[in-house]
N, C-alpha and C positions, 0 to 999 in steps of 0.2 A: 503491500501499501504505500502511494505517494506522500512523506513526511512534510505537507505545506508550510509548517511549523519552518522547516530547516532552510525550505526555498526562502518562505520570507525573510530571516535573518542573514539567510546569503547575500539577498538584493538591498535590504536592509539592515546594514550591520550596526550602524548607529542609529539608537532609539530614546528619545529623554522625554521629557516633561512638555516641551510644547512640542513634539509630535504626537507626541495621546491628546493633548487639549485640540489641538488640528483635528487630528481622528475625530474625536468625542463631536466637535461640530459637524462633522461631514457624515457620521453617523445621525445625527439628529437633522439635516438636512437632507437623505436618503428616506428616513420614516417618514417626514412628510410629504415624500413623491409619492412612497410607499415601493419602495425600492427594494426585495432583498439582496441582504449583505450577509458578512461575516457575522456571526453573533458575539466576537468574542474579541475584539479589537485589540484587546489590551495585550494580548498574546500572537497573535498573525501581522502586527503590524498596520493594522488599519481595516479598513470595512472592505476591498475590495478585493477580490480573488482570483484566482487563474481559472478559469472553465474548469478546468478537470476538477478544480474542488468542489465543483457545483455537479459532479456526475456526468458532463457533455465532454466527448469526446472531441477535435480535432482533425481535419478543418470543418470550421461551421459557418452559415451563414448568419446575419446578424443587423437589425438596425441599432445603428448610434446614435443618442437624443446628445448633443452635446447641446450643455447647460439648460436645460427643461426649467420649467415653469409648473407646469403640473405635465403627467401622463399617461394617455388612454388604460382606463380600468381593466381593458379586456385581455390585456395578458399580462406576464409575467416578466419584469424590468427588474435585472440582476446589476449590482456593482462589478466588474469584471476588472482585474490585472491580467493584462496581454502583453508581451513582447514580441518587438519586430526589426529589423533594418538589421541584421543578422549580428554579425561580431560586433557593431556599436551598442546592442540590445537596449533598443530603447522602448521606456519603461509606458506604456499606456492604461492609464485610468478610463474606465468608459460606463454609461448607463446606456447597458442594450438590453434587447430583446431578443430570442433565438428565433428563426425560423427554417421550415423545411423544404429542403431544397428538391426541386426538382429530378436535379440531376448529382446524387453524393459524389458518383463517381468522376465527374466534372469537375466539380471542387478538392478531390484529391491528386486528380490529373493538373491542377492548376499549383495546388501548393507544391505538388512535387518537383515540379521545373523549375522553380525558384529555391530550394531548398539548398542551401550553402551558398547561393550567388551572392549572398551579406549584401544585396542590393538597399541603397537606404536613400538615394539621391540621384533617383532613375537620368539616365541621358534619353537623345530622341531616340537616339535606335531601338535602346531599351524599352520605350515605352510602345514603341510601334510594334514592336513584338512582343510588348502584354498583352496590346489591344487586339494583336492577332490571335494570340490564346484564348483572350476571353471569347471571343466571337463563334471559336474555334470548340471549344470545351463546355461552356453555360450559354453561347448564343444571345451574352449582353455585350453592353459598350460602357466605354470609358470617355466619350465625346468632352465632358465637364469634369471627368472625377480624375483623369490623366496627372494628374500633378502630385498626387497625394498617394500613389503605391509605392510599397516597398517590399522587401522579403517578411513572408509570415503577416500583410496585413495590404488587403488587395481592395482597394477600392473600388467602385462599380457603378454606374451612374444610378438614379435611381429611378428611371423612365422603365430601365429591367426591371422591377420590382417582380413585372406580372410573368416574364419569361424564368427568374429565379426559381419564383414559387408557386403553389398553388391557394396560399392562404390568404385570406381576405383582412388585410390591415390596416387598423385606422392608424394615421402617420398624427405625430402631436403637433399639434396649433403652433404656430408664430416658434417656432424653433428648428433650427439647421438638423438636416437629418440625414443620417451618412449612412450609403447601403454598403457593405464590408463583408468581404470572405476573410476571415480570419484562423491561420495555420499553425501548425510550431514553430519554432523561431530557431534555424538550427545552432548559431555563433560560434560557428566550424572558421577558421582561422586559414587559408592557403595559401600557400609559401607561395613566393614568386617565381616566376620561369627564371632558367638561369641566362641572364642576359638581358632581364626586361628592364623599360626604361619607365622611374616612378612618372607618372601623367602631372601635369601640371595644378599645384593649387586654387583651387577656387574657394579659401576662406577670404574673411574679409580684412582688410587693412592692416597698420595704418599705414596714411600716404596722404598729398599737397604741395604745392612748388617751395622748395627749400626756402624763398625768399619770402614766401608768403606764411608759412608755418615758422618761421621766424618772428614777423612778425604779430602776428596773432599771438605766439608766446610771450614777446616781451608785451605786449597791454596786454594780456589778460580774455583776452574776447572772442567771440566763437565767429566765423566767419558766415558772412551773409550772402546766401544763395538767394539767386536772383533768376527772372524771366531771361530765356535767350536774347530777346528784342532788347529788353534793358542792362544786358552786358556787351549788345552791338552786335550780335550773331546770325548773321545770317543763313535761314533755314530755306530747304535739308542744309546740313551738315555733315560729315565722316568725322566721327572725334574716338580719342580713347580715354576710357572713363575709370576712375574709381571712388570707392568709400572711405569715409575717414581721415587722418594725417597722414601727410607726405615725410619720408624720411628722407636721410643725406642721400642716398642711393636714386634721386629722382634727377634727373636732369633739369638744370636750373635755365637753357637755352631754349625753355618752350613758354609760351603764356599759358596759364592754367585759368581757370574760371571756375568762380562757384557757380554750379548751377544745379538752379530748378525745374527741368522740364521731366515729368512725371511722377518724377521722385527724386534726391538731391542728390548729386554724384561732381566729385572736382573733373574736370574735361580739359583738353586740349586738342585742339581742329587738328585735324592729320588733312594732308593731301595725297589723293588719289592718283598712282601712276596713270598716263595719259589711257593707256591700252584699254583701262579698267573704269574711265570716270565719265564715260557715255552710261556706263552699265548703271553704275551709280544713281544718276539722274534717272536714269528709266526706271527701277525699285524704287527711288524717293516718292516720283510718280504714281506709279502702279500704288504705293501703299499707302498715299497721302488721304486720310479721310476712310480706307476701308476696314481698318482692323477695329473692331466694334468696341466701345467703350464700355467694359464689361468685367468684374470680378476675376471672371475666368473666360479665357479669348478659347472663343470652340475649334477643338485639336482641328479639327481638316482648314481650317484659317492657318494655324501655325504650320502645318503640313503645304499648304500651296504656298504660304512664304517661302519654305523652303526650297521647294521646287524651282521657283522665281532666282532665289539666291544665287541657287546651284548654275542655272540656265545664264545670267546673268551675270555672273562674277564669278565663279568656280567656286565660291565660297561655301561655307557650311554653318549651324547654328546644333550642334549635337548638344553642346554642352549649357549655349546660351539660349536657347529655344524660350525659356521660361520669360525673358527679359519681355518679349513680344508683347505690344502695348499701341493705344491710336498715335502715339510720339515717338517709341522707340521701335528700329529695326534690328533687332543684335544679330552680331556676327561674332565667330567665336576668335578667340586671342591668336588662336594658331595661324591663322589667315592678315595678321599684320603685312609682316615682308609681302607676301602678294600681291596685296591690296595698294601700299604705299611705297616699297623697297626699302623700307627701314626695319631693322628686328624689336624685337622689342626694348634691347638692352642701349638702344639709343635715346630712348625715356628713361628707364631705370634697369639697375641691375639687377632687381629683386620682382622676378613674375607675379608675385603675388594677388592680389584679385581684383585683375586688371581686365576690363572687358572694350571691344568694338561697338558702337553703336555708330547707325544710322539714323538723327534726331529730322522729323519731320514735321 
């Protein structure tokens, strides 16, 4: 028999009075919602239990209610602790209800396809493969939920509910609801192949031009991020951008701007090579006003943008596809030299969290 107390102590080795007080408050909230939870938070370190502790075997199809104010009383809702993202082992605390799947075999095939993958922040190629498997194994889609899947936690569009279960489900009103396949998390670390080159890190900052950073530090002030027009930038513009501060590895030979365009970034304008200049202009013209202003850009729009990016510039957005927005056309940093003739080291000795964007 699985010792869930041991699992709780493994994942939460430090547990004090503050943690117990937080757990007690959460238990009161769950009780008010009518959510089933662990009856003994003092020993299992919180009211959220692994699904197996409720007698539920993985993989499983669930509806997750995020920050609910009330829940339909016609179903059992559970306080569940699940793990995902492979070796990163992200801890998810969910209020969920388990659904009867039309195809248990489809759930198992999906779980097996990604077990041991350690996918935590999927790139575009991985996401295309995920969509194909969803369609093949379950007849489901991820047109809007494609951004939030990872190993052991597979997001599916809510519109696919009827395709995945024959249960009639009352959805919580006025709450964000997610349809998710939850599977076992592997936490398996595969050793690197001999000679494998480590990918460029895309973790954020710190980076700004050296002069600007020194001025801000001397005056102890925050930079003022302003729209392109106020900075004198003419759109469309191809730029190199980053978040945060700049360190001494950044070249002072370029003009940097604290830009507020879709979100705040520090950018320097890039000059495209003559061979790609027309393609850059065409891409900007085609996608100005074409990308919907929405919380999530539909996946088909992302793929259409990718196709034109390849056709016009021979570039891709495998890593940067999530940045697509009404004002930003993302391009992977790997294509900086192809598009401008200059390596990244011309701007900085540290690859860091840099991104190429076509601002429209």
